C-alpha positions, 0 to 999 in steps of 0.5 A: 500500500505504501509503495503504491502511494509512493509510486503515485506521488512520484508519477504525479511529481514527474508529470508536474515537472514535465508540464512546467518544462513544456514551454521551454525549448533548451537549445542544442550547442549548434542552436546556441552558437547561432543565437549568440551570433544573432543576438547580443546576449549577456555572459552566462557569468553575469546571469550566475552572479545575478542568481547568486546575489539573490539566493546564494548557494552554488549554480550546478547547471545552466542551459540557454532556452527559449521561453515564449519567444524570449531567450533565458538562462535556466540555472539550477541552484543548490541553495545553502539549505540543501534545496535545489531551485531552478532560477531564470535570468533573461539572456538578453538583458541579464534581469532576474525573471523568476523561479521555477 
């Protein structure tokens, strides 16, 4: 019974994560190079500093993605309290967009 409940909870969590990521298209290396050559993007290091200044912790992953036609950096952050968060920064102007 407990195993069945755990399995249901895990499948619901996986579905909600998939739904949250559905509107993102993270770019391949070739797509990244093309977008960088077309646009003036802020450096990834600036996006990382923006997020670290807001919440501290360590950035353990970074992706360049398209969300609703806008380019964003999606940063995976391991916070000081041990929680993992996904933070989003506008890749064109470096502004903090939000948490996912």
